[in-house]
DRENDO-1510 file (C-alpha; in Angstrom, 1 decimal, always signed):
<recs>
REC; n; res; u; v; w
REC; 1; MET; +131.1; +94.8; +149.2 .
REC; 2; ASP; +131.4; +94.1; +145.9 .
REC; 3; LYS; +127.7; +92.5; +145.8 .
REC; 4; LEU; +126.4; +95.0; +147.7 .
REC; 5; LEU; +128.6; +97.9; +145.5 .
REC; 6; SER; +126.8; +96.1; +142.6 .
REC; 7; GLU; +123.2; +96.2; +143.8 .
REC; 8; VAL; +123.5; +99.7; +144.6 .
REC; 9; GLN; +125.0; +101.2; +141.7 .
REC; 10; ALA; +122.5; +98.4; +139.6 .
REC; 11; ASP; +119.5; +100.5; +141.5 .
REC; 12; LEU; +121.4; +104.2; +141.2 .
REC; 13; ALA; +121.4; +103.4; +137.4 .
REC; 14; GLU; +117.8; +102.5; +137.2 .
REC; 15; ASN; +116.5; +105.5; +139.2 .
REC; 16; LYS; +118.3; +107.1; +137.0 .
REC; 17; THR; +117.7; +106.4; +134.0 .
REC; 18; ALA; +113.5; +107.2; +135.2 .
REC; 19; TYR; +114.7; +110.2; +136.0 .
REC; 20; ILE; +115.5; +110.8; +132.4 .
REC; 21; GLN; +112.6; +109.0; +131.3 .
REC; 22; SER; +110.0; +110.7; +132.4 .
REC; 23; LYS; +111.5; +114.4; +132.4 .
REC; 24; PRO; +110.5; +116.2; +129.1 .
REC; 25; THR; +113.0; +116.5; +126.5 .
REC; 26; GLU; +114.6; +120.2; +126.9 .
REC; 27; PRO; +117.5; +122.0; +125.1 .
REC; 28; GLN; +121.1; +120.4; +126.1 .
REC; 29; ASN; +122.2; +123.8; +125.6 .
REC; 30; ASN; +120.7; +124.7; +129.0 .
REC; 31; LEU; +122.3; +125.3; +131.7 .
REC; 32; GLN; +120.0; +125.0; +134.5 .
REC; 33; THR; +118.2; +121.7; +133.1 .
REC; 34; ILE; +122.5; +119.9; +133.5 .
REC; 35; GLN; +122.6; +121.2; +136.8 .
REC; 36; PHE; +118.6; +120.3; +137.8 .
REC; 37; VAL; +119.9; +116.4; +136.0 .
REC; 38; HIS; +122.9; +116.4; +138.2 .
REC; 39; LEU; +121.0; +117.4; +141.4 .
REC; 40; PRO; +119.6; +113.7; +142.2 .
REC; 41; ASP; +122.8; +113.1; +141.4 .
REC; 42; THR; +124.6; +114.0; +143.4 .
REC; 43; LYS; +122.8; +113.2; +146.1 .
REC; 44; SER; +122.0; +109.5; +145.6 .
REC; 45; ASP; +126.3; +109.7; +145.1 .
REC; 46; VAL; +126.4; +110.9; +148.6 .
REC; 47; SER; +124.1; +108.7; +150.0 .
REC; 48; VAL; +126.1; +105.4; +147.6 .
REC; 49; ASN; +129.3; +107.0; +149.3 .
REC; 50; ASN; +128.6; +107.5; +153.0 .
REC; 51; LEU; +126.5; +103.5; +153.0 .
REC; 52; LEU; +129.8; +102.5; +151.0 .
REC; 53; ALA; +131.6; +104.5; +153.6 .
REC; 54; ASP; +130.0; +102.8; +156.5 .
REC; 55; VAL; +129.9; +99.2; +155.5 .
REC; 56; GLN; +133.8; +99.5; +154.8 .
REC; 57; ALA; +134.0; +101.3; +158.5 .
REC; 58; ASP; +131.6; +97.9; +159.9 .
REC; 59; ILE; +133.4; +95.7; +157.7 .
REC; 60; LEU; +137.3; +97.7; +159.6 .
REC; 61; ALA; +136.4; +97.1; +162.9 .
REC; 62; LYS; +134.9; +93.5; +162.6 .
REC; 63; ASP; +138.6; +92.2; +160.7 .
REC; 64; ALA; +140.2; +95.0; +163.9 .
REC; 65; ALA; +138.3; +93.0; +166.3 .
REC; 66; GLU; +139.4; +89.4; +164.4 .
REC; 67; ALA; +142.9; +90.1; +164.4 .
REC; 68; LEU; +142.3; +91.8; +167.8 .
REC; 69; GLN; +140.9; +87.5; +169.7 .
REC; 70; LYS; +143.8; +86.3; +167.5 .
REC; 71; GLN; +146.6; +88.2; +168.8 .
REC; 72; GLU; +145.0; +87.2; +171.8 .
REC; 73; GLU; +144.1; +83.7; +171.4 .
REC; 74; LEU; +148.1; +83.8; +170.1 .
REC; 75; THR; +149.3; +84.9; +173.8 .
REC; 76; GLN; +146.9; +82.7; +176.3 .
REC; 77; GLU; +148.9; +79.4; +174.0 .
REC; 78; LYS; +152.3; +81.4; +174.1 .
REC; 79; ILE; +151.5; +81.6; +178.1 .
REC; 80; ARG; +149.8; +78.1; +177.9 .
REC; 81; GLN; +152.8; +76.2; +175.9 .
REC; 82; GLU; +155.3; +78.1; +178.2 .
REC; 83; LYS; +154.1; +76.6; +181.5 .
REC; 84; LEU; +153.9; +73.2; +179.9 .
REC; 85; GLN; +157.7; +73.6; +178.7 .
REC; 86; ALA; +158.3; +75.0; +182.7 .
REC; 87; LYS; +157.0; +71.9; +184.2 .
REC; 88; GLN; +158.6; +69.6; +181.9 .
REC; 89; LYS; +161.5; +71.8; +183.0 .
REC; 90; ALA; +160.8; +70.8; +186.7 .
REC; 91; ALA; +159.9; +67.4; +186.1 .
REC; 92; LEU; +163.3; +66.5; +183.9 .
REC; 93; GLU; +165.1; +68.0; +186.9 .
REC; 94; LYS; +163.5; +65.7; +189.1 .
REC; 95; THR; +163.5; +62.9; +187.9 .
REC; 96; ALA; +167.4; +63.6; +186.8 .
REC; 97; LYS; +168.4; +64.5; +190.7 .
REC; 98; GLN; +167.2; +60.9; +191.5 .
REC; 99; TRP; +169.1; +59.8; +189.0 .
REC; 100; LEU; +172.2; +61.6; +189.4 .
REC; 101; ALA; +172.4; +60.4; +193.3 .
REC; 102; LYS; +171.9; +56.8; +192.4 .
REC; 103; LEU; +174.5; +56.5; +189.4 .
REC; 104; ASP; +177.6; +55.3; +190.6 .
REC; 105; PRO; +180.2; +57.4; +190.0 .
REC; 106; LEU; +182.9; +54.4; +189.7 .
REC; 107; SER; +180.1; +52.3; +187.6 .
REC; 108; SER; +181.6; +51.9; +183.9 .
REC; 109; GLU; +178.2; +54.2; +183.2 .
REC; 110; GLY; +179.4; +56.6; +186.1 .
REC; 111; LEU; +182.6; +56.7; +185.0 .
REC; 112; TRP; +181.6; +58.2; +181.3 .
REC; 113; PHE; +179.2; +60.1; +182.8 .
REC; 114; GLU; +182.3; +62.2; +184.6 .
REC; 115; ARG; +183.5; +61.8; +180.7 .
REC; 116; PHE; +180.2; +63.5; +179.5 .
REC; 117; ALA; +179.7; +66.0; +182.0 .
REC; 118; GLU; +183.1; +67.4; +181.6 .
REC; 119; SER; +181.4; +70.1; +179.0 .
REC; 120; TYR; +178.8; +71.7; +180.5 .
REC; 121; PRO; +178.4; +73.2; +183.7 .
REC; 122; HIS; +177.0; +71.8; +186.3 .
REC; 123; LYS; +175.9; +67.8; +186.7 .
REC; 124; LEU; +172.6; +68.4; +186.5 .
REC; 125; ALA; +172.8; +70.1; +183.1 .
REC; 126; ALA; +174.4; +67.5; +181.4 .
REC; 127; ALA; +172.2; +64.5; +183.7 .
REC; 128; ILE; +168.8; +66.4; +181.7 .
REC; 129; ASP; +171.0; +66.6; +178.3 .
REC; 130; TYR; +171.9; +62.3; +178.8 .
REC; 131; LEU; +167.8; +61.8; +180.0 .
REC; 132; GLN; +166.0; +63.8; +177.3 .
REC; 133; THR; +168.8; +62.2; +174.6 .
REC; 134; ASN; +168.1; +58.8; +175.9 .
REC; 135; SER; +164.1; +58.8; +176.2 .
</recs>
């Protein structure tokens, strides 16, 4: 955008210089001459400003579209991660249930687990935590 602005300003300066050089020298106190000399500049300034506004609007629209796309990608990734975590949790629950079913409550591991599970709301939560820690 800065490069485009520089090019437009350089073109404007060249056109202004060529216009002033092509005009015959007139007294500086002539108000009509001053207004006439500035008329093309005003039209050029308006065109340049309109062009720059269009370029800026295009850039802002592209930035907004990219931000929206990035947000959508992040949302999709978050959904994917949540599904993956739910799948992993379900698999871990299944493993924990199987482990609990095989656990002999009178074995040393069973007695230790009973004591370990006292701080959990239920044995399945304790088994899940225990299996996560040991895997």
